[in-house]
N, C-alpha and C positions, 0 to 999 in steps of 0.2 A: 392826946391819943383819941379820946372820945369824939372830939370835934372832927378829926381826920376820918375816923371810922364812918361817921354819918355823912360826911362830904363825899365819900366814895360810894355811898349807896348801900352800906352794910348796916344791919340792925342788931346783929348779935356778935358777941366775941369776948375774948379775954385778952389781957395785955400785961406784959411785965415791963415796967419802966426801965429806961437805960440808966447806966451808972456813969455819969459824966458824958463823955463822947463815945463810950463803948457799951455793947450789950443792948438789951431791949428786944422783946419778942411780942408779936401780936398774931392772933388767929381770929379772923373775922369771917362771918358767913351770912348768907341771905336766907329769907324765910323758906325758900324752896329746898334748902339743903338740911338734912337731918344730921346733927352733930352732937356727940356726947363727949364732953371734955373730961379727960382722965388726969392723972397727975401732971402738974406743971410747976415750974420753978424758974429761977434765973437762967438755967441752962437749956431748958426745953419746954415746949408745950406739946403734950401728947393727947390725941383725940381719935375717936372712932367716927368715921363718916359712913353712915349706912352700914356697909359690911366691910369697909376697909379701915386700916389703921394708918394715920398720918402723924408724923412727928416733925415739928419745926425745931431745929437744933441751933444752939449757940455754943460753940466750943469754948472751953476755958482759955482766955487769952494768954495766961501765964503758962509758959512751957512746962515748968516744974510741976504744975498742978493739972496738966491736961489729962492725966490718967483718970481724973474724976469723970470727964466727959465719956471716955471709953467704958468706964464702969457703969455709968448710967445707961448707955446704949445696950450693953450686955444684959442689964436688968430688964429694960423694956422689951428686949427680944424674947425673954422667957415668959412674958405675961399672957400671950395668946398665940394662935397660929393664923392670924388674919393676914391677908395681903397688906404689905407694909411699904409705905413711901416715907422716906426719911430725908429731909432736905433742909438746907440752911447754911449758916456760916460755921464750918467745922473748925476754923482757925488752924488748919493744918493742910498740907499738901500730900499727895500720894506719890509724887515723882519729883525729882530734882528739877526737871525741865518745866515744871509748873510754876517756877519762879524765875524772874529776871532781875538782876541787880542785887546788891547787898551780899552778905556772906552766904555760903551754901547752907541749906537747911540741915538740921540734925538728922542723920540717918536713923538713929534710934527712935526719934519722934515719928518719922515717916513709917518706920517698921511697926511701931505701936498702933498707928492709925490703920495700916493695912491689915494687921492681925485682928483688930477689932471688927473691921468690915467682914473679914473671913469668918470670924466666930459668929457674927450675927446673920450671915448669909446675905449680906447686902452687896450690891454691885453698882458701880458708877454708871449713870445713864448717858454719859456723854453730853455734848452741847453743840449749839451753833452760835456764832457770834465771836466777839473778841475773847481770846482765851484766858485772860487774867481778870479776876473778878474784884481784886482789891488793889488800890493804888495809894501809896503814901503821899502823893501829890507834891513831891519834892522835885527839884530840877537836876538835870544832868546825872552825874555819878552818884548822887544821893537818892535817886529815884529807885524804888522797889515796887515791883508788881508781882502778885501771887494769885493763884487760883485757890482761894480759901472756901468759896461757896460752891456747892454742888448738890445735885439730886441723886439719891440712891434708892434702890428698892430691892425687895426679896423676890424669889422666884415666883411665888404665888401672885404677887402684884404684876409681874411681867407677863404671866400667863393670862391673867384677867384682862389686862390692857396690852395686847401684843404689839401695838405700835403707838408711838408717841414722840414727843420732842421736848427738849429742854433748851430754852433760849436765854442767852445772856443779854440783858437790856441795859444800855448805857444810862446812867443817871448823873446829872450835872452837880447836884448838891452833895450827894453822899460819896464817900471814898470806896463804897462797894457798888458793884453792879447788881441789878435785880435779877432774880431767876423767875422765869415763866415756864411752868410745867404743863404741857398739853398732853392729854391722854385720849386714846380712842379704843373703844371696846372691841370693834371688829375692824380688821384692816380693809382698806379699800381694795377693790378688784384691780390688780395691776396688769393682768394679761387679758386682752380682748378675747371674748368667747369662752372664758374660763380655762383656756389652754395655758399650762405651765411650761416654761422652757425646760429642755432636757438638763438633768443634773445627774452626774455620775454618783451612784450610791455604793460606797465601799461595802456596806452591809450585805449587798446582793451577792458578793463573792463567797459568802459562807453557805449559799444554797448549792445543793449537790448538782442541780441542773444548769448552773451558771455558765460553765465553760462550754458545754455542748450547745447552749443557746447562742453564745458569741460566735462559735465556729460556724454554726448553721446560718446565722444572720449575715456574717461576713461573706460566706460563700454565695448566698442568694443575692447579696448586694453586688458582688463581683460579676455574677452571671447577668444581672439585670442592668449593669452599668452601660450607658450609651454615650457618656461624656467624651469629648475629644481632648487629647492631651493628658499627660501623666498627672499633672496637678489637678485638673478638673475631675479626672477619674477617681483620684484618691479622695477628694472632697466629697464627691457623690457617694462613695462607699461609706465614708464616715457618717454622712447624713442619714443614709438608709439604715445603717447598723444602729446608730443612736436611737432612731425611731423605733426599731425593733426592740431595743433594750427597754425603752420607756413602756411599750405595750406589755412586754414580758413582766416587767416589774409590777405593773398594775394588776395583771391578770393572774400571774403565777406566784410571785413573791408576796404581793398583797400588803395590807396594812399590818405591821408588826403588832401594834396595840390591839387591833381587832382579833388577831389570831391568839394572842395571849389571853384576852378576855374569854374567848370561845373555849380555849383549852382548860381554863380554870373552872368553867362551868362543867365541862366534861369530867374533870378530876373529882369534883364534889360528887357527881353522879356515880363515878367508878368506885369511890370510897364507900358510898352507901351500899352499892351492890356487893362489894367485897365483904362487908359485914355479914351479909346473908349467905354468900356463896363460898367465901374463903379464898377466892381467886384474886391474886394480887398482881399478876403480870400486866394487866391493863393499866393499873396505876403507875407501874414502872415505865411503861411505854409513853404515857402522857407526860410524866415528869421529865423523861429524856427529851421529848419535844419542847417542853417549856424551857429547859436549860439551854437548848439550842437557840430558841427565840430570844432569851435573855441576852445571850452573847451577841446576837444580831442587833438587838436594841442598844446595847452598850456601844457597839461600833457605830451605829447610826447617830447617836447623840455625841459621841466622841468626835466624829467628822465635823459636826456643826459647831462644836465648842472650840475647835482648833487648839485643844490642849494636847500637845504632842509628847510631853515629858512623862506621861503615864503609859505603861505597857498594856498590850492586850491581855485580858484576863482579870484586870483590876475591876472589882465589882463596885463601881462608882457611878452607876447609871444616873441616879438622881442628881449627882454633882454635875455631870455632863449636860443633863437636861436643863438644869438651872443656868449654866453658862450659855447654852444655846439660846434660851429664851431671852436672857438679858442682853446678849449680843445683838439680837434682832432690833432692839431700840436704837443701838448705835449705827447699825448698817443700813437701816431703811433710808432711802433717798427722799428727803422731804422737799427739796427745791433745787432748781438749776438756775445758774446766772446767765442772763441774756447778754448779747454783745454790748447793749447800752448800759449794762450794770444793774438793771432791774432783775427781780427774782420771779421765776415762774414756779408756782406751787401746785397747780392742778394737774391731775394725772395725764389727761389727754394732751395738754400743752407740753409736758415733759417728754411724753412718748414722741411727739413730733420733733422736738429738739434733738432727741437722741437718735432718731431714725437717720 
């Protein structure tokens, strides 16, 4: 392991030797990276990299003992509140479709893994490449392939690195594929001129002026419409109305977070004044406005998380926010395939292909 570390250009690291043909962990880094190694053993290497937590995991290969792995992850989760990337060979799948060949996976083992991910606030970051990361290398009906390796992260990591990519890399010698995790602090500009495309915001419907704005915008669009034909006229009205909605959302509805922050400052000032004057109505008015904004915020993140089985009124804004942040990793388009089979990865090239 030491010889391999130096041959790859790494000067620092820790390693756990494999047990026969299974197991083995290594964390290596270069001089330019500041790393503090925390607890490590045969199942994991945990480290802090500058301000982030990174855990390389090796799941217990024996199904009867795999709960040890989930207990370890729950323990590591409680140690700090850092942005956390947890990646490696979990030795378990999250879905039945993540395996081909062999007997179906144990539903209880899958459920235990999913429950651990939920308890730790970790979400799968998706991947590009061949979907199965482990292959038993046998032929025909004896062949089994499973997605045992994956990268996961908590909401804080997803917010710190809003865009990124996990790539499955084929390896000829190993029965596992390698994982390459790429992160990006700030997302690249995807829309020329800084213009964002129109997106319907369900949260806007909670504003008292929403329906009047829609009626007015539609009437103005109908009056200004010069298109020929019923279909062209309808398309033009939708275009003009959506543009009016976008302007109204920015100018009137505004940023929910900014409004909440502003009202919280006002609430502190109002409470300080109430101590002197005894007047509490101002406090109640501000709290009512905050409650309304919290409801809008919940609808906003609920729409992005696509969790439809919770009803309006459930105060789970942080949960929805976490889901929305982690979904962005999976939904960001990183490449398009050209007709000759090659990949286009730069923004301008993908825009031209999509046009």
